[in-house]
N, C-alpha and C positions, 0 to 999 in steps of 0.2 A: 465634779470639779469645775471650779470657776474658770479655769483656763479652757476647758472645753467649750463652754458656752461663749466665751470671748472671742474664741478663734473660729468658732463654727463648725468645730470637730464632728459632731454627730451628722450634721447635714452632709459634709463632704464625705464621710464615711457611708451614708446612706445612698449618696450618689454613685460612689465606686462600686457598691454592692450591686446596684442596678445595672451598671455598665458591664460588670462581670457576667451578670446573668443574660444580658443582651449578647454579649459575645460567646456564650454557650451554645447558641444557635448557629456559631460559625463566625470565623475572624472577618471574612470578607463578604461584601455585598455582591451578589450574582449579576444583578441588573446593570445594565450600561446606561440606560436613558434616565436621566433626573427625575422624571415621573415615576418610573418604575423602581427607582431607588427609594424613593418616598414610599411608595406603596409597600415595598419590602420591608422597610423599617417599621411601618404601621402594623404589618401583619405579626412581625416579631413581638412587637410590644403588646398586640392584643392576645398572643399567645402566653406571654409572660403574665399579663393580667388575669388571663383564665387559670392558669396554673396556680398563681397566688389564690384566687377564689376558691378553687377546688381544696387547697390545703388549708384554708383558714378556718378555725373551729368557729362554729356557731354558739354563741352563750346564751343561755336561756336561764332566766331568774326562776327560781322555785319557791313558791309558797309567797 
């Protein structure tokens, strides 16, 4: 639909879905130090990316 492209609906929806996945690992950040917080977020994102890679089908062209 035109309004979805015009408002950026899909982009926002995808961002909200990713944040929900990120929060699935816990609502709060356990680390107190800013550098440790950054590392914790990086680890969470790496885990999400790994889970997505495991769940993504590999499409192979036949013939």
